Backbone as CSV, one residue per row, in Angstrom:
resi,resn,N_x,N_y,N_z,CA_x,CA_y,CA_z,C_x,C_y,C_z
1,MET,0.718,-1.180,0.073,0.003,-0.031,-0.036,0.815,1.337,-0.002
2,ARG,2.001,1.119,0.676,2.883,2.359,0.623,3.319,2.607,-0.747
3,LYS,3.499,1.561,-1.573,3.996,1.747,-2.950,2.880,2.532,-3.629
4,ALA,1.744,2.198,-3.415,0.512,2.789,-4.010,0.381,4.251,-3.864
5,ILE,0.680,4.526,-2.428,0.701,5.975,-1.909,1.677,6.723,-2.627
6,LEU,2.898,5.999,-2.613,4.156,6.796,-3.162,3.977,7.064,-4.677
7,ALA,3.528,6.076,-5.355,3.198,6.244,-6.906,2.206,7.264,-7.147
8,ALA,1.105,7.294,-6.222,0.061,8.420,-6.288,0.699,9.727,-6.139
9,LEU,1.515,9.776,-5.172,2.081,11.146,-4.937,2.963,11.461,-5.968
10,VAL,3.709,10.530,-6.571,4.719,10.994,-7.738,3.838,11.515,-8.776
11,VAL,2.757,10.679,-9.244,1.880,11.148,-10.410,1.190,12.609,-9.967
12,LEU,0.805,12.715,-8.842,0.188,14.024,-8.428,1.209,15.034,-8.664
13,GLY,2.568,14.800,-8.225,3.609,15.771,-8.206,3.697,16.033,-9.657
14,LEU,3.838,15.113,-10.555,4.115,15.290,-12.083,2.916,16.168,-12.648
15,VAL,1.687,15.831,-12.268,0.512,16.511,-12.866,0.587,17.926,-12.390
16,MET,0.850,18.300,-11.019,0.910,19.759,-10.607,2.087,20.466,-11.200
17,GLY,3.124,19.734,-11.475,4.279,20.328,-12.241,3.987,20.731,-13.543
18,ILE,3.317,19.869,-14.205,2.853,20.227,-15.665,1.874,21.492,-15.590
19,CYS,0.906,21.336,-14.563,-0.148,22.406,-14.534,0.574,23.785,-14.143
20,LEU,1.451,23.780,-13.286,2.220,25.042,-12.756,2.906,25.465,-13.967
21,SER,3.559,24.820,-14.665,4.491,25.105,-15.902,3.549,25.875,-16.825
22,GLY,2.313,25.383,-16.962,1.432,25.866,-17.986,0.905,27.323,-17.543
23,LEU,0.804,27.490,-16.125,0.436,28.689,-15.664,1.626,29.825,-15.841
24,ALA,2.776,29.321,-15.610,3.949,30.250,-15.818,3.974,30.745,-17.296
25,GLY,3.442,29.990,-18.295,3.618,30.190,-19.743,2.556,31.247,-19.970
26,ALA,1.548,31.426,-19.090,0.483,32.391,-19.525,1.124,33.730,-19.392
27,SER,2.075,34.104,-18.596,2.572,35.382,-18.374,3.678,35.847,-19.442
28,THR,3.965,34.797,-20.329,4.978,35.083,-21.478,4.354,36.154,-22.436
29,THR,5.121,36.793,-23.230,4.504,37.689,-24.265,4.797,37.028,-25.691
30,CYS,3.694,37.315,-26.482,3.711,37.144,-27.945,3.875,38.359,-28.669
31,THR,4.455,38.309,-29.851,4.721,39.515,-30.709,4.143,39.051,-32.141
32,GLY,3.698,40.032,-32.693,2.996,39.954,-34.210,3.507,41.260,-35.008
33,GLN,3.543,41.149,-36.059,4.071,42.454,-37.045,2.959,42.630,-38.073
34,VAL,2.918,43.973,-38.364,2.074,44.369,-39.589,2.995,45.204,-40.444
35,LEU,2.559,45.156,-41.727,3.294,45.973,-42.726,2.356,46.925,-43.333
36,PRO,2.436,48.253,-42.961,1.603,49.292,-43.436,1.809,49.534,-45.013
37,LEU,0.874,49.588,-45.770,0.976,49.863,-47.241,-0.001,51.133,-47.387
38,VAL,0.515,51.770,-48.394,-0.431,52.906,-49.012,0.041,53.188,-50.272
39,ARG,-1.043,53.398,-51.384,-0.669,53.796,-52.668,-1.156,55.167,-52.930
40,VAL,-0.046,56.022,-53.324,-0.177,57.426,-53.384,-0.431,57.645,-54.883
41,GLU,-1.568,58.193,-55.244,-2.010,58.582,-56.581,-1.377,59.969,-56.831
42,SER,-1.344,60.174,-58.097,-1.095,61.534,-58.613,-2.257,62.491,-58.114
43,GLY,-1.881,63.600,-57.587,-2.713,64.558,-57.167,-2.282,65.874,-56.853
44,GLY,-3.225,66.794,-56.468,-2.717,68.174,-56.145,-3.816,68.966,-55.569
45,SER,-3.583,70.295,-55.254,-4.706,71.102,-54.900,-4.559,72.422,-55.585
46,LEU,-5.626,73.100,-55.843,-5.621,74.451,-56.517,-6.475,75.422,-55.562
47,SER,-5.759,76.543,-55.155,-6.510,77.540,-54.573,-6.448,78.722,-55.252
48,ILE,-7.496,79.648,-55.069,-7.688,80.969,-56.074,-7.708,82.047,-55.017
49,GLY,-6.868,83.028,-55.254,-6.697,84.298,-54.404,-6.409,85.506,-55.232
50,GLY,-6.056,86.650,-54.617,-5.593,87.718,-55.300,-6.842,88.689,-55.425
51,ASP,-7.122,89.329,-56.508,-8.203,90.154,-56.722,-9.530,89.524,-56.880
52,VAL,-9.966,88.782,-55.856,-11.113,88.069,-55.804,-12.083,88.632,-54.664
53,SER,-13.360,88.582,-54.794,-14.236,89.078,-53.634,-15.529,88.312,-53.754
54,GLY,-16.494,88.655,-53.002,-17.864,88.079,-52.902,-17.895,87.046,-51.897
55,PRO,-19.145,86.493,-51.702,-19.472,85.558,-50.508,-18.568,84.369,-50.462
56,THR,-18.163,83.835,-51.877,-17.346,82.557,-51.825,-15.912,82.926,-52.557
57,SER,-15.558,84.195,-52.446,-14.402,84.701,-53.006,-13.931,84.162,-54.357
58,ASN,-15.098,84.373,-55.223,-14.987,83.840,-56.545,-15.282,84.970,-57.576
59,TRP,-15.451,86.228,-57.211,-15.773,87.306,-58.057,-14.600,87.935,-58.521
60,VAL,-14.394,88.318,-59.809,-13.433,89.171,-60.246,-14.190,90.549,-60.735
61,ASP,-14.388,91.401,-59.659,-15.006,92.577,-60.079,-14.204,93.705,-60.423
62,PHE,-14.477,94.218,-61.757,-13.682,95.182,-62.372,-14.387,96.715,-61.952
63,GLY,-15.534,96.590,-61.389,-16.049,97.850,-61.005,-16.500,98.667,-62.198
64,ASN,-16.614,99.860,-62.068,-16.922,100.730,-63.233,-15.739,101.040,-64.131
65,VAL,-15.971,100.612,-65.421,-14.730,100.724,-66.257,-15.316,101.810,-67.473
66,ALA,-14.315,102.751,-67.677,-14.502,103.647,-68.862,-14.201,102.867,-70.125
67,PRO,-14.920,103.252,-71.169,-14.551,102.459,-72.576,-13.259,102.903,-72.978
68,GLY,-12.563,102.099,-73.507,-11.119,102.298,-74.097,-9.899,102.241,-73.260
69,SER,-10.126,102.115,-71.833,-9.090,102.237,-71.030,-8.835,100.704,-70.503
70,PRO,-7.660,100.217,-70.614,-7.339,98.822,-70.157,-7.319,98.739,-68.541
71,THR,-8.005,97.784,-68.085,-8.112,97.618,-66.661,-7.586,96.274,-66.414
72,LYS,-6.905,96.117,-65.250,-6.266,94.704,-64.893,-6.695,94.262,-63.492
73,LYS,-6.789,93.018,-63.395,-6.997,92.269,-62.114,-5.953,91.225,-61.985
74,THR,-5.389,90.727,-60.934,-4.554,89.770,-61.003,-4.960,88.671,-60.006
75,LEU,-5.174,87.352,-60.328,-5.473,86.314,-59.431,-4.245,85.495,-59.176
76,ILE,-4.216,84.995,-58.012,-3.013,84.210,-57.669,-3.364,82.831,-57.368
77,MET,-2.888,81.706,-58.334,-3.413,80.444,-58.171,-2.316,79.795,-57.414
78,GLY,-2.801,79.231,-56.290,-1.843,78.508,-55.512,-1.819,76.939,-55.763
79,ILE,-0.632,76.454,-56.178,-0.656,75.024,-56.732,0.253,74.157,-55.839
80,ASN,-0.381,73.051,-55.612,0.475,71.995,-55.017,0.348,70.765,-55.772
81,ALA,1.358,70.018,-56.149,1.129,68.690,-56.929,2.342,67.697,-56.716
82,ASN,2.064,66.499,-56.774,3.019,65.528,-56.508,3.609,64.839,-57.881
83,ASP,3.215,65.604,-58.910,3.818,64.970,-60.197,3.811,66.093,-61.126
84,VAL,4.135,65.934,-62.518,4.128,66.987,-63.509,2.589,67.461,-63.413
85,TRP,2.452,68.690,-63.975,1.090,69.144,-63.956,1.039,70.359,-64.946
86,ARG,-0.110,70.629,-65.270,-0.625,71.850,-65.986,-1.948,72.442,-65.567
87,LEU,-2.058,73.819,-65.888,-3.259,74.574,-65.551,-3.932,74.952,-66.850
88,THR,-5.221,74.718,-66.996,-6.051,75.226,-68.081,-7.258,76.101,-67.484
89,VAL,-7.885,76.945,-68.401,-8.930,77.723,-68.115,-9.844,77.587,-69.162
90,SER,-11.208,77.621,-68.910,-12.335,77.703,-69.883,-13.410,78.425,-69.369
91,LYS,-14.102,78.970,-70.402,-15.335,79.869,-70.152,-16.511,79.315,-70.584
92,THR,-17.571,79.817,-69.971,-18.927,79.208,-70.607,-19.336,80.225,-71.541
93,LYS,-19.176,81.582,-71.370,-19.482,82.530,-72.381,-18.768,83.743,-72.346
94,ASP,-18.649,84.728,-73.301,-18.263,85.895,-73.164,-18.902,86.917,-72.221
95,LEU,-18.241,87.912,-71.951,-18.912,88.994,-71.020,-20.205,89.439,-71.775
96,GLU,-21.415,89.418,-71.047,-22.695,89.672,-71.727,-23.409,90.638,-70.658
97,CYS,-23.925,91.674,-71.127,-24.848,92.492,-70.427,-26.161,91.676,-69.925
98,THR,-26.403,91.384,-68.796,-27.488,90.611,-68.476,-28.752,91.251,-67.748
99,ASN,-28.564,92.527,-67.686,-29.531,93.375,-66.882,-30.531,93.926,-67.978
100,SER,-31.787,93.598,-68.096,-32.747,94.061,-69.056,-33.033,95.547,-69.136
101,GLU,-32.715,96.129,-67.868,-32.925,97.548,-67.748,-31.922,98.463,-68.518
102,ASP,-30.843,97.697,-68.637,-29.630,98.435,-69.318,-29.633,98.506,-70.841
103,PRO,-29.071,99.693,-71.433,-29.077,99.825,-72.946,-28.388,98.660,-73.601
104,GLY,-27.366,98.139,-72.807,-26.465,97.076,-73.573,-27.193,95.707,-73.401
105,TYR,-28.344,95.609,-72.936,-28.905,94.256,-72.621,-28.672,93.339,-73.880
106,GLY,-28.142,92.040,-73.528,-27.872,91.132,-74.749,-26.695,91.373,-75.426
107,GLN,-25.952,92.548,-75.267,-24.713,92.847,-76.164,-23.564,92.042,-75.229
108,PHE,-22.504,91.730,-76.045,-21.146,91.092,-75.517,-20.058,92.041,-75.691
109,ILE,-19.202,91.961,-75.004,-17.801,92.409,-75.012,-16.951,91.193,-75.807
110,PRO,-16.372,91.642,-76.869,-15.678,90.561,-77.615,-14.574,89.868,-76.842
111,SER,-14.243,88.640,-77.125,-13.203,87.945,-76.544,-11.872,88.505,-76.607
112,SER,-11.667,89.021,-77.688,-10.335,89.641,-78.044,-10.105,90.840,-77.125
113,ASN,-11.125,91.428,-76.436,-11.022,92.542,-75.405,-10.935,92.024,-73.970
114,PHE,-10.895,90.794,-73.774,-10.966,90.103,-72.421,-10.030,89.021,-72.390
115,THR,-8.779,89.266,-71.979,-7.760,88.247,-72.058,-6.787,88.174,-70.757
116,TYR,-5.860,87.278,-70.910,-5.200,87.082,-69.509,-3.718,86.714,-70.086
117,THR,-2.834,86.935,-69.085,-1.379,86.448,-69.114,-1.169,85.695,-67.901
118,SER,-0.055,84.973,-67.789,0.435,84.153,-66.722,1.770,84.386,-66.351
119,SER,2.298,84.131,-65.085,3.773,84.295,-64.801,3.843,83.608,-63.523
120,GLY,5.071,83.143,-63.112,5.370,82.553,-61.819,6.714,82.187,-61.692
121,PRO,7.086,81.201,-60.924,8.471,80.786,-60.632,9.053,80.118,-61.949
122,THR,10.402,80.199,-61.890,11.098,79.472,-63.129,10.895,77.996,-63.157
123,GLY,10.703,77.658,-64.402,10.551,76.319,-64.774,9.261,75.986,-65.747
124,PRO,8.199,76.312,-65.214,6.970,75.882,-66.135,6.956,77.060,-67.267
125,THR,6.050,76.667,-68.210,5.894,77.551,-69.419,4.523,78.387,-69.183
126,TYR,4.650,79.785,-69.191,3.561,80.603,-68.923,2.973,81.350,-70.214
127,LYS,1.893,82.010,-70.144,1.324,82.760,-71.244,1.873,84.248,-71.143
128,SER,2.853,84.726,-71.928,3.280,86.032,-71.698,2.716,87.000,-72.593
129,SER,1.819,86.573,-73.565,1.052,87.576,-74.357,-0.305,87.464,-74.074
130,ASP,-1.155,88.543,-74.380,-2.558,88.506,-74.192,-3.135,87.117,-74.743
131,THR,-3.873,86.466,-74.105,-4.419,85.213,-74.574,-6.013,85.025,-74.316
132,GLU,-6.848,84.741,-75.196,-8.168,84.734,-75.012,-8.604,83.426,-74.205
133,PHE,-9.560,83.474,-73.524,-10.047,82.250,-72.502,-10.460,81.331,-73.610
134,GLY,-10.211,79.976,-73.151,-10.719,79.001,-73.939,-12.107,78.533,-73.650
135,GLY,-12.670,77.578,-74.207,-14.036,77.191,-73.961,-15.184,77.791,-74.856
136,ASN,-16.421,77.845,-74.367,-17.508,78.486,-75.193,-17.397,77.867,-76.412
137,GLY,-17.279,76.624,-76.515,-17.326,75.810,-77.923,-15.884,75.429,-78.219
138,ASN,-14.890,76.077,-77.692,-13.343,75.782,-78.007,-12.819,75.108,-76.727
139,PRO,-11.733,74.249,-77.083,-11.031,73.520,-75.912,-10.440,74.638,-75.044
140,PRO,-10.359,74.132,-73.642,-9.615,75.045,-72.719,-8.377,75.589,-73.148
141,SER,-8.040,76.590,-72.697,-6.673,77.257,-72.975,-5.698,76.920,-71.989
142,ASP,-4.408,76.755,-72.273,-3.236,76.494,-71.243,-2.951,77.768,-70.557
143,VAL,-2.990,77.736,-69.172,-2.527,78.889,-68.392,-0.861,78.695,-68.045
144,VAL,-0.686,77.268,-67.724,0.563,76.962,-67.274,0.889,75.586,-67.937
145,THR,1.832,75.354,-68.499,2.394,73.868,-68.895,3.718,73.662,-68.319
146,GLY,3.997,72.374,-68.261,5.381,71.945,-67.753,5.806,72.183,-66.231
147,GLY,4.641,72.311,-65.393,4.951,72.299,-63.995,5.451,70.988,-63.514
148,THR,6.325,71.033,-62.288,6.963,69.797,-61.916,6.480,69.834,-60.227
149,ALA,6.508,68.520,-59.806,6.068,68.285,-58.435,6.738,69.277,-57.497
150,GLY,5.764,69.702,-56.633,6.243,70.635,-55.465,5.009,71.198,-54.893
151,SER,5.309,71.900,-53.833,4.351,72.720,-53.219,4.386,74.132,-53.057
152,GLY,3.367,75.032,-52.956,3.546,76.562,-52.795,3.876,77.067,-54.053
153,CYS,3.545,76.538,-55.237,3.785,77.293,-56.430,2.710,78.294,-56.656
154,ASN,2.971,79.532,-56.738,1.904,80.659,-56.887,2.078,81.066,-58.364
155,VAL,1.033,81.056,-59.059,0.864,81.456,-60.414,0.019,82.736,-60.555
156,ASN,0.659,83.664,-61.146,-0.215,85.025,-61.214,-0.918,84.932,-62.651
157,VAL,-2.091,85.131,-62.530,-2.997,85.116,-63.758,-3.540,86.677,-63.800
158,VAL,-3.039,87.407,-64.792,-3.640,88.809,-64.985,-4.559,88.846,-65.993
159,TYR,-5.856,89.200,-65.492,-6.900,89.475,-66.435,-6.702,90.903,-66.978
160,LYS,-6.988,91.151,-68.153,-7.007,92.366,-68.782,-8.305,92.718,-69.621
161,LEU,-9.040,93.682,-69.305,-10.202,94.107,-69.844,-10.137,95.443,-70.661
162,VAL,-10.525,95.356,-71.928,-10.505,96.780,-72.660,-11.776,96.907,-73.206
163,VAL,-12.765,97.728,-72.509,-14.088,97.944,-73.108,-14.045,98.647,-74.373
164,PRO,-14.539,98.104,-75.425,-14.532,98.935,-76.637,-15.304,100.274,-76.531
165,ALA,-14.740,101.276,-77.147,-15.322,102.666,-77.294,-16.740,102.874,-77.415
166,GLY,-17.272,101.963,-78.336,-18.808,102.057,-78.674,-19.635,100.933,-77.921
167,GLN,-19.045,100.538,-76.754,-19.752,99.540,-75.858,-20.907,100.116,-75.240
168,PRO,-22.284,99.628,-75.416,-23.334,100.037,-74.657,-23.048,99.991,-73.157
169,LYS,-23.616,100.931,-72.381,-23.712,100.943,-70.887,-24.375,99.733,-70.550
170,GLY,-23.865,99.059,-69.338,-24.607,97.909,-68.723,-23.870,97.099,-67.737
171,TYR,-24.421,96.121,-67.129,-23.886,95.301,-66.412,-23.532,94.106,-66.816
172,TYR,-22.275,93.698,-67.061,-21.655,92.600,-67.939,-21.145,91.541,-66.959
173,THR,-21.586,90.322,-67.210,-20.946,89.138,-66.440,-20.721,87.966,-67.487
174,ALA,-19.836,87.026,-67.028,-19.479,85.927,-67.829,-19.286,84.664,-67.009
175,PRO,-20.274,84.176,-66.350,-20.223,82.928,-65.612,-19.862,81.834,-66.511
176,TYR,-19.038,81.016,-66.282,-17.901,80.936,-65.267,-16.597,80.818,-65.981
177,HIS,-15.547,81.215,-65.141,-14.392,80.758,-65.768,-13.863,79.676,-64.912
178,THR,-13.586,78.451,-65.594,-13.168,77.332,-64.669,-11.808,76.966,-65.000
179,TYR,-10.998,76.832,-63.618,-9.599,76.559,-63.884,-9.586,75.106,-63.497
180,THR,-8.601,74.340,-64.209,-8.447,72.900,-63.923,-7.094,72.765,-63.912
181,LEU,-6.599,72.035,-62.603,-5.223,71.536,-62.480,-5.142,70.053,-62.823
182,ILE,-4.306,69.869,-63.835,-4.188,68.452,-64.329,-2.917,67.924,-63.928
183,VAL,-2.812,66.908,-62.972,-1.588,66.338,-62.422,-1.452,64.948,-62.924
184,GLY,-0.060,64.814,-63.442,0.231,63.424,-63.835,0.187,63.219,-65.288
185,SER,-0.053,64.395,-66.114,0.075,64.062,-67.608,0.589,65.241,-68.324
């Protein structure tokens, strides 16, 4: 009987040893790893500042303009891009007198009298001579080509308006001029 008790104690000791070693393993640490991945697409941002006003800061208001005298307003296009880029502009129509009370109602200021030039940092190609706005049935016109990746590129777009001497009095507007930043092509 002693042998049976001794054998039972040995078995009990072995079982307790196995159990206690399992508890000790519960306090060990395990590690795992992750590999973050991200795919960065070509992209950028465009902001418009300078001589703009209005509730959404998108009006280029020339105010009262005398016929025959050139008037200029400068927009500042803030461009950020992570690849090559270009900037285009298109219009939906020419400047038109839209107030039915004005003598010029329904009349247009010719495209050749409402133009732009562009300038900015060295590198890209700008429009240095008076250029008509694209669109209105024509393709958009390039404001800047050959831009390279970078941030904080400010492009000056100078609007030039020359009201013809015989242009009837009126409130003229041309919604909208749409600027498009094309990144990666």
